[in-house]
N, C-alpha and C positions, 0 to 999 in steps of 0.2 A: 614658568618659562623665562629664561634669562634673555636680556636684550643683547644677545651675542651674534657675531657674524655667522656662526654655524646655524643658529635658529633662523636668521634672515635668509640664509641660503636654502634651508629646508622649506621655509614658507614660500619662497620664490618658485621652487620646483613644483610644489602642490598647486599654487595658483596657475602655473603654466598648464598643468594637467586639467584644471577646471575649464580651460578654453578648448580642450580637445573635442572634436566633433564625435569621436567614438565614445559611446556611453560606458563601455567596459573600462575606459581609462578615466573619463570625466566623473562618473558617479562615485567611485571609491575615493577620489580626491576630495569631492564635496563632503562625503561622509567623514573623512579624516578631519577636515577643517571644522565641521560641526562638533566633532568630539573634543577638540582642543580649545574651542572658543571660550570655555568657562575658566581657563587658566589665567592667572595674573600675568600682566604684560602682553597678552595676545593683541589687544587693540593698539598698544604702543608699538609693537613690532610692525603692524600694518602701516601705521602712520610714518614710522621710520623708513619703511620700504618705499612708500609713495613719495617721500622726500628725497631719498638718496639713490634709488635705483636708476641705472642708466637706460633701462629698457622702458620705453613709453607705454608699451602694451601692458607690462606688469604694473606700472604705476596706475594706469586706469583701472585695471582689474583689482588692485589693492584698494583703490578709492571706493569702487562699487561694493566690494566685500565689506569694507569698513562701514559704509552707510547701512547696508542690510543688517550687519551685526548690531549697530546702534538701534535700528528699527525693532529688532527682535528682543533686545536685552535691556535697553536703558530704563524703561519704565519699571518702577518698583511696585510690584503687585502685593496687596495685603495678604498676609498668611502664606506667602511664597518666599523662597530664599532670594536674596539680592544676587543677581546674575553677574554683576560687575563690581569688583572690589573698590572700596572708597579711594584707595591710592590711584587706581587707574582713572577713576572718574575725575579726580582733581587734575591729574596730568593731562587728560584729554582736553578739559576746559581751558587749561593754561596755554595750550599749544595750537588748538585747532583753528582759531581765527587767523593767526599769522600764516599758518600753513595754507589755509584756503585762499587767502588773498595773494599769496606768492606762487600759486600753482597755475598751470595752463587752464583754459576755459573748461575743457572736458572734465578735469579733476575738480575744478572750482565748483561746478554745479553739484557734484556728488557730496563734497564736503559742506557746501551751503545747505543742502537738504539735511545732512547729519546735524548741523548746528541748529536748524529749525526744530528738529525732533527733540534734541536735548533741551532747547529753549522752551518747548511746550511743557516740559516737566519741571525744569529748574529755574526758568526766568520768571520773575526777578529775584525771588528770595535766595535761591541757591547759586545764582550767577549774577551778582549785582554789578560787576564791572564789565559785563558784555557790551552794553550800549556805549560806554565811554571808549572802549577799545575800537568799536566800529566807527563812531563819530570822528575820532582822531585820524582815521584813515582817509577822510574826505580831503584833508589838507595835502595829500600826496600829489594831487594833480594827475595821477595815472588813472585813465578811464577803465583800464582792466580791473584795477583795485576798487575803484568807485562802483563799477557795475557789480562786482562781487558783493560789496557791502549792501547795495540796493536790493540785489536778488535775495540776499539773506534776510534783510529787513522786511521785505514783502512777505516771504514765507512765514516769518515770525509774527507779523502783525495782522495778517489777513483774517485770523480767527476772530478778531474783534468785531467783524461785520455781522457775525451770526450768533455770538455768545449771548446768554441771558443776562439781563441787567442785575448788577449787584454792587455793593460798595467796594468789594475787592477788585471788581473789574474797573470801576471808575478810578480807583487809586492807581491801578497799574497803567491805565491809559494816560492819566495825568503824568506819571513818571516818564512814560515814553515821550509825550509831547514836550515836556520840559527839557528833555535831553536832546530830542531829535528834530523838533519842528524847525527851529531857526537854522541849523546847519543844512537841513534839507532844502529850505526855501532859498538860502544863499546859493545853493548848488544849481538851482533851476531857474535862473533869470532868463528864459526863451519863450517863445510863442505858447508853450504848454500852459504856463501860468496865466498868460493873458486870456486864453480860452477858458480856464477855470474861473477867473474873475467874472468873465462875461456870463458864464452859466450860473455860478453860485451867488454872486453878489451883484445882480443885475442893476438894482436901483443905485447903489453906491458908485458903480463903475460907469454909469450911463454918460456922465459929462466928459469922461476921458476917452470914451470909445472911438469917436471919429478919428482922433489922432492915431490911435492904435491901428485902425483899419488902413489909414494912409501909409503908416510905417510898414505894416505887413504886406500891403500891396507892392510897395517899392522893393521890399525884400524878395517877393516872389518873382517879379519881372527881371530881377538882376541876378538871380541864382541859377547856376548851370544845371545840366541834366546828370551830373556825376552821381554815382551811387552814394557817395559819402554825405550828400545833402538830402537824401531821401527822407530821413526822419524829420529834419527841419522843415522841408517843404510840405510834407503830409500834415504836420502840426499846424503850419501856417494856413493851409487850405481848410483844415478842420475848424480853425478859428473863424474864418470867413463863413463857413457852412453854419456854425452855431449862431453867428450874428444875424445872417440873412433870414433865419427862420423866425426871428422875433418881430412882432408887429410894429413896435416903436422904432425899429431901425430900418424899416423897409424903404424909407425915403433915401437912404444911402445908395440903394441899388435900382430904383425904379426907372432911371433914365435909360432910354434905348441904347445910347452910346456906351454907357457903363456896362450893360449886359453884354453887348457885342464884344467889348474889350475884355471882359472876364472870360468869355468863351474862347476868344482868339489867343489871349496871352497866358491864361492860367489853365483852363480846362483841357482844351485840345492838346497842348504840348505835354501835359502830364498824363494823358491817356495813351500816348504813343507807346508802342511795343519796342523797348530799347534793346540794345545788344545784350545788356545784363539780363533782361527778361528772357531773351532767346536762349542765352546760355543756361539759365535755370530750367527752362522748358526741356532742353535736350539732355543736359548733364546732371541735373538734380531734380528729376521728375517727381520723386516722392514728396520733397519739400514744396515744389510748385503746386502739386495737387492738394496738399494739406492746406496751404495758404488760400488757394482759390476756391476749393470746394467746402472746406470746413470753417471758413470765415476767420482764419488767423491772419488775414491780410490787412489787419486793422491799421498798420503803420505804413502802408504802401501809398505811393502817389496816386495810382489808379483808383484805389478805394476812396481816398480823400476827394479826388475829382468827382467821382460818382456821387458822393455824399453832398458835395457842393451843388451839383445839378439838381438833386432832389430838394435841397434846401431852397434854391431859387424858385423851383416850380411851385412851392407852397403858396406864394403870393403873385408870381408872374408866369403862371403855367402857359398861357397863350403866347405872350411875346417870346419867352424862352424856347418854347417848342418851335415857333416860327424861325427864330434865328438859328437854332441848332439843326433844324431840318435842312436848312440851306447848306450847312457844313457837311451834314451826312451825305447829301446828294453830290456835293463836289468831291468828297472823298471816294464815293463809289464810282464816279466818273473817272477819277485818276486811276483807280484800280482797273477799270475796264480797258483803259488804254494799253496797259502792259501788266497783266496779272502777276507774272513771275517776278517782276521787279517791284511792283507797287502793292503787294499783298498786305503790307502793314497799314495802308490807308483803309482797306476794308475792315481789318481788325479793329481799328480805332472807331470806324463807323458803327460797327456792331456794338461796341462798348458804349458809345454815345446813345444809341437807340435804347439799349438796356437801361442805362441810368435815367434817361428821359421818361421811359414808360413805367418804371418801378416806383410806385407810391408807397406800397406796404409789402413786406416780404418776410417769410419765415423759412427756417432751415428745412422744415418738414414738408411744407406745401408750396414752396416757391413763391411767386408773386400772388398776393391775395387781393391787391387793389392796383389797378393800372391807369395810366394817363389815357383818357378816352380820345385825346387828339392824335394819338399815335396808332396807326393801323398795323397792329402786330401780325395779323394773319397775312396781310398783303406782303409785308417785309419777309415773313417766313417763306411764303411761296416763291417770291422773286429773288431772294438773296441768300436764304439758308438752304433750302432743299437742293438747288442746283449744285452746290458744293458737295453735298452728301450723296447726290446721285452719280457723281463722277466715278468712273470705273476704277480709278487708281486710288485706293484707300490711303496710300502713303504720300500723296501729293498735297502740298500746302497743309501740313499737320496742324499749324496754329489755327488756321481758318476752320479746319474740320472740328477742332476742339471748341472753337467759338460757337460754331453752329450747333453742336451737340449740347453745349451749355445753355444756349438760347432755348432749346427744347425743354431742358430741365426747368429753367427759370419760368418760362411762360406756358407751361403745360396746361395750366388752368384757363388760359385765355385763348389758346389755339383750338379750333374745333376738333372733335374726336376723329373725324374722317382724315384730317391731315396728320394727326398723331399716328393713326393706324398705318398710313403710308410710310411714316418715318421708321416704323418698327423693323422691317426687313433691312433698311439702310443702316440702322444701328447695329443689327446683328452682323451685317457685313463688315462694319468697322471694328468689330471685336478682333479682326485679323490684322489690324494696322500695326506696323512695327513700333510706332511711337507709344510709349507707356502712357502718356497723357491721353492720347486719342482712344486707345482701347479701354483704358480705365473709365474715361468719361462715358463711353458707349455702354459699358456694363452698368455704371451708376444710373444713367438715363433710363435704361431698360428696367432696372430695379424700381426707380421712382414711378415710371409709367404703370408698372404692374401693381403698385400699391394705391393708385388713384381710385377715388370713390365716385360712384355715379348716384343715380336716384336710389332711394331706400338704403343708402349706405352700402350697397353692393359694390364689388370692384367694377371699375369703369370698363375694363376689357374682360370679356369672358374667356374661359378656356377654349370654347369653340372658335372664337375669333383669332386666337393665337395658335390654334392647332395646326394650320397649314405650315407654320414655321418651326414646329416643335423640334424636328430632327436637326435642322441646321442651327437652331438656337442652342440646343444642348451641346452639339458638336463644337460649335465655335466658342462657347463659354469654357468648355474644358480644354480646348486647344489654346485659348488665351492664357491659361495657367502654365503653358509650356514656353511662352514667349519670354525672351530675356528680360529680367527685372521684375517679372510678375508671377513667379512661382508661388508666392504667398500673398497675392494681391487681395486685400479684404473686400474691395468693391466687386471684384469678379465673383468671389465666393458668396457674397451677399446676394448677388444677382442669381446665382445658381439656386440658393435657398428660396428666393422669392419666386423663381420660375417653377420650382417644384410645388410650392404652395398654391400658385395660381392654376397650374395645369392639372393638378391632382391625378386622377386615373389615366390621363393621357400620357403620363411618363412611364406607366407600368411596363410596356414592351421594352423600354430602354434600361430598366432597373438593373438587370444583371451586369451590363457594361458599366453603368454609372456607379454602382456600389463597389465594383472592382477598382475603378479609378479613385473613388473617395477613400477606399481602404488603403490603396497604395500611397495616396497623399498623406493620409493619417500616419502611416508607418514612417514616411520620410520626415514629416515635421516633428514627430515625437522624439526624434534623435536630439533635437535642440529647439524646443518651442520658443519662438521669439515674437510672434504676431498674435496677441490675444484676441483681437476682433476676428481675424481670419480663422483662428482655431474655433472660436465660438460658432461662427456661421457654418463651418464645416460639420461640426457635431449636430447643429440644427438640421442641415441637409440630410445627414444620416438618419436622424429621427423621422424626418418627413418621409424618406424612402420606406422606412419600416411601417409607419402609420398608414400610408397610402396603399402599400402593397398588401399588408395584413388585414386591412379593412375589407378588401376584395377577396382575399384568400388567407385566412388565419394560419393555415398549415405552412405558408411560406416563411414563417418565423424561423424555421429550422435552417433555411438557406442563409438568412442573415446571421444566425449564430455561427454557422460554418465559416462565413466570410469574415466575421469580426472578432471571434474569440481568440484567434492566434495573436492578432495585433493587441487586443486588450490584455492578454496574458503577458505579453512583452512589456506593455506599459506598466502593469502592476509589478512585475518582477524587477524592472529597472527603476521603479519608484519615481515615475515622471509626475511630479507633484501637481503641475499645472493641469494635467489631463485626468487625474484620478477621479475628481468629482464628476467630470463629464462621463467617464466610463461607467460609473455607478448609476448615473441617471439613464443612460442608454440601456444598461442591463435591467434596470427596473421596468423600462418600457417593454423590453423583450419578454421578461418574466411575466408581466401582467397580461401579455398576449396569449400565454398558455392558459387554457380554460380550466383544466382539471387539476393535475398534480404538478409537482416540481420535478423537472428532469434531473437525472443524477449529476450532470455536469454542474448544475447550480448548487446542489447539496454538497458537492466536494468543496465549493468555495465558502459555504456558510461558516464553518469554524474560523476561517481567516478574517471574516468581517468583524469578529468580536475582539480582535487583537487590539490592546490599548494604544499601540503606536499610531494606528489609523485615526483614532478618536482624539489624538493630541492636536491635530490640525483642524482648526475651526472651519476651513473651507470644505472639508470632507463631510462635516456633520449632517447638513440637510440631505445630501445625496445618499449617505449611508443609512440614515433613518428611513428614507423613502424605500431603499432597497430591502431593508429588513422588514418593513411593512408589507412589501410585495411577497417576501418569503412567508410571512405569517398569513396573509390573505389566501395565498395559493397552496400552501403546504403545511398548515398548522399540525395536522395529524401526523404527517411524516416527521416533523420536528419533534413532536411529543413522543413518538415511538422510536425513531432511529437516532435522534440527537437530543434525548432528554437530559443528558449530562451537560448540554450547552445552555440549558435554561438559566442556571445561575449566572453564566456569562452575559446572557441577554439582559438579565435584571441588573447586572453590574454596570452595563452601559447606561441603563435608565438611571441608576444611582448617580453616576458621574454627571449626566446631563442635568438632572434637576438640582444639583448643587451649584450650577452656574446660572446667574441671572440672565446671561445672554442666550443660553441654550435650553433653559428649563422647558420651554414650550415644545422643543423637539423631544425631550424626555417624555412628555405627556403624549405626544403623537405615538411614540413607541409603546408606552404603557397601555394606551387605549386600544391599540391593535392586539396586544397580548390578551387583554381582557375580552375583547370582542371575538377573537378567532381561536385562541388556544382552548383545548378541552379543559373544562373546569378542574378536573382532578389533577391535571399536570401542573397547575399553579396553586393548588390548595395550600400547600405547606409554606408558600411564600407570601400569602395575602396579608397577614397581620404585619409582617416586617415592612411591606410596601407602604402601608398606612402610617406606620411609625416613622419611616423616613420622610414622608410628606409632612407629618406634623412637626417634625424637627425643623424642616426647612421653613414652615409657616412661622414657627416660634422665633427662629434666628433671623429670618430675612423675608418678611412678607412684602410682596410687590403686587401691583394691580394685575400685571400680566400673569403672575403665578396664581393669584386668586381666581381669575377667569378660567385658566386651564384646570385648576383644581375642581371648580364647580362642574365643568363639563365631565371630568373624569368620574366624580362620585355619582353623578346622575346616570352616566353610562353603566357604571358598576351596578347601580340600583336596577336598571333595565335588564342587565344580563343575569344577575344573581338574585334579584328580588329585593323589595324594600326592607323586609324583615332581616335579611342577611346584612344589609348595610347598617341597620340599627344595631344588630348584634356585634358586628365587628368593631364599631365605634365604642360601644359600652364594654366590650371585652378588653379594650386597651386601657380604659379608665371609666369607672362608673359615672353615669350621667353625661358622658362626652357627647352622645348623640344630640342631646338637648343644647349643649353649648355650641355645637357645629351649626344647628338650625338657627339659633338665636344670634350668634356672633358672625356667621359667615353666609349661610344660604339666604336668609331673609334680608339682611341689609345690603348684600353685595350682588344679588342675582341680576340686578338691573344693568350691571357692567358687562354682562356677557354679550358678545357681538358675533355676527355671522348667522345666517338662516339655519344651517344644520345644527350649529352649536346651541342656538336658542331652542330648537325643536327637541334636541336631546335633553336639555334641562327641563323643558315643559313636560315631556313624557316621564322623566325621572321624578319630578316633584309630584306629578299626578299619582304616580305609584306610592310615594310616601304618604300622600293624603288619603288614598283609598285602599291600599293593600298592606298597610302596616298597623296591626292591631294595637301596639302600644301608643299610637297617636290618638286612639279613641278612648282608652281607659286607663291612662296613667298620668303622672304629672306632666307628660309631654303634650297632653290634650290642649293645654292653654296656648300652645304654639300652632295649633291646627289652623285657626282662622288667620293669624298673621302670615302663615306660609301660603295659604290660598290667596290672600291679598297680594303678596309679593309675586305670585304666579300671574295673576291678572295684570299686575303692573308690567311684568315681562312682556305680556301680549300687547298691552295698550299704550304704555308710556314710552317716551323717547329713550334711547339708550343713554346710560350715564357714561360719558367718555372722558370724565375728568381724571387727571393724573396728578398725584402730589408733586410739588416742585422738585423734591429731592430725587424723583425717579426719572427725570428727563434725560439723564446721561447714562442710564443703566446699560444701554445697548453696547457701549464700547468699554464699559468699566472693566470687565474681566476677559478681554481678548488681548492678552499681552503681545506686544511686538508685531512685527510684520509677518503675515502668512498669506498664502494664496487665498484669495477671496472666493466665496462660492458664487458661481454664475448660473442662475436658473435657465435651463433650456426651455424655451416657450413651447416647442413642438414635442417635448418629452413630458409635458404637463400631465399631472395626475387628475383624473376626473374627480369631482367632488363626490365623496362617498357619504351616503345617508344610512347609518346603521339601524335606524328605526323606520326606514322607508316602506318596507313591506308590512310592518306592524301598524303604523299610524300614518294616515294621510294628512288630516287636519287636526292639529293638537288641541284646538279649542273645542271641537266636536268630541274629541277623545276625552277631554276633561269632563264635559257634560255627561257623556255616557258612563264614565267611571264613577262620577258622583251619584248618578241615578242608581247604579248597581250597588254602591255602598249604602245608599238610603233604603234600598229594599232589604238589606241585611239587618239594619238597625233603624226601623221606622221612627220618624219624628225627630231624631237627634240632629241629622244634617241640616234640615230647614231651620231648626232652632239655633244652631251654631252660626249659620250663615246670616240669619235675620238680626240677631242680637249684636254681632261683633263686626260684621263686614261694613265698610263705609258705603254710603248711598251710591256713589259713582261706580264702585267696583261691583256692587250688587246689581246695578243696571246692566253692566257688561255681562255678568254671569247669567242673568235672565235671558239675554240675547243668545248666549251659547246654548242654553237649554232649549230655547225655542228653535234654533237652527238644527239641533239634534233631534227635535221632536220627542223630548223626554221631560219628565218632571221629577222633583225631589219629594219622596214620600215621607 
């Protein structure tokens, strides 16, 4: 592709089409760009476009497309062609830093991500001048440029936190420190460094600290409330918070006048709800919620002030609570005089109470340890409930949000009866016009419904929530129609959690609910943009199916009628984000059928074997699960009506076991084929399957592969017999059966994990010991006792979970580039299947019974082999098994 105006124009047109909401226009454009991205100069055309285009939308689109292109293609994968030519790689690295730093913030973020992806692969060896170029930009004095450098440096260096120690790592870190440490330190002579010294170099910094406290105190009381000072003020307050928590500095704060002054001049002013906060609350609700609920408010004044209150309470809980309680009361009195004017006083009071009472908090459980000097229930009854009981859900939205957040935070401290009173109030607030209020209401309900009571059962029972079920479901789905909340993840999560708690109480409403969920699914599939919302939506669909079909399995047909049209559209339009979800839901539906596979599923079966579906790593677990469902429910149908597809099925297995990341999925598929397919349908392929497995063992043996291989050969032994296993090994190469026993089964069996997997191996090895004649009268006999010893070890010794050092990074090694990740649906989960469950209950008893049976066939031999070669501890365990089974060895 030439770097020509004509090509730039063509690229512009196709990028425009990728933004079109109509899939009929968008999808072909995306396909076209995918088809040309392998051409030389394609990435340079994108970079030229985002530099020279006059259209900001196109510039942003080009930057996102470029970043995703780099994600998919920059890594060079062994034994695969290089997807970006060397000339393009050199040109990209020569231009991208300058381009990133001279671009607007939206584009800068995308290019910064691209630099960090390239850096992960090429820095420092293939990109030695990257650091120099970045450090030189510190001199510009332009904070837009400096922030770009810092953002890129962060994404480039953060991997050092979790990488394994090695000389190469130390060398690289030293290179970075030598080039970057001094310029970075010079850049940050503010409160941030002072706090770091106080935290990290406590002893050395101790004699200078009082002067810093004085300087920072003066800074705080003279700095205004403007937004531009927020970061400075929050860092300054965080410095005081980190200092006051340390025992040897508490003398700096213990004077009553000092504490009063800190409250009056630092904490209260910085807890006030400012005009800028009000603007964010109303006009940028999504960002406000993210900062407030998800804890990304780390650099806000309010968060810093709350942290300072907690820090002071560590040593001065009584005096601080007394002083601040006075301020809380005066704020509430001011509010009571004129609520419509003075509502911000109550907002600050609620924040002050929250920070006073919170001693320990987690995202999942809210406050886990509270200040006993604060009566949280009394404050809840007197000052929170009245606001929520107001008939007008749209009045004082900030106070409504404060009250709902109070419930979320202190749900473990407020008695259950008060929480129960709040549930209908929260349901009512799902109708509030304010995005923040109805989002908080949904989130609070979701949190309450997950609370645990005695015996780890849910705190609220379905019976307790049943009186509200209709209005709860109605208001939750109505909230999705409110402006700004059509894809609100908190509402959809509350829907999912309500289904999970209420169970069969939702069945009467399912026809309406599944229609609404299907309509929503169809709408968002046009342009998926909210991953969490989408995930919870599919979870809610799975719950609808599970709950309904548990009571009435025949209802599965109604779900198929409702969902299959939308699923077909998703598959035809290749909505990549949704395809793994669709396959998981289809697995759940198919597994609900008890006897055979309906024709509608069989029509899909050949399409599931198409290689293009298996190219995307995110599809693989869901596709394997779906094929397993086909094999479990319809192996006879596949063997008779789709026998020509068996090579395709085995082709999928071959592709999967060649990958270190996905080989276990290949074994899941192979195990289902062995367990469920009629033996004659796979007879002609069996030897080739084993040859493929041995080739992989020879070329690339990993612990994960060995564990899966052991489970497979033992399942094969159970299904086809021990003699068949010995014969297939020795048919590939003479004496191979003995080599597999000696080199793989005996030394490695201890690595097998999982109860079902261990049981399969135990039953399989028992068969090898007791139902394989060559084990008793050939050169293989010498391996009989070591095999028995290894089986007793599997029963009695701890699992061997050691992994060689070189295997730690295997999971990401051969998953090239960026692709949609697989997200497991919890409520589509597959029940653990025990293929020997009906045959064997207790594998230890089974071993004892099988050895007894063998000893009756050849009297005297088994006790002799056991007593002469088995070690004393193993022999003791074996005698225990025989005793428990009430049998002896003859």
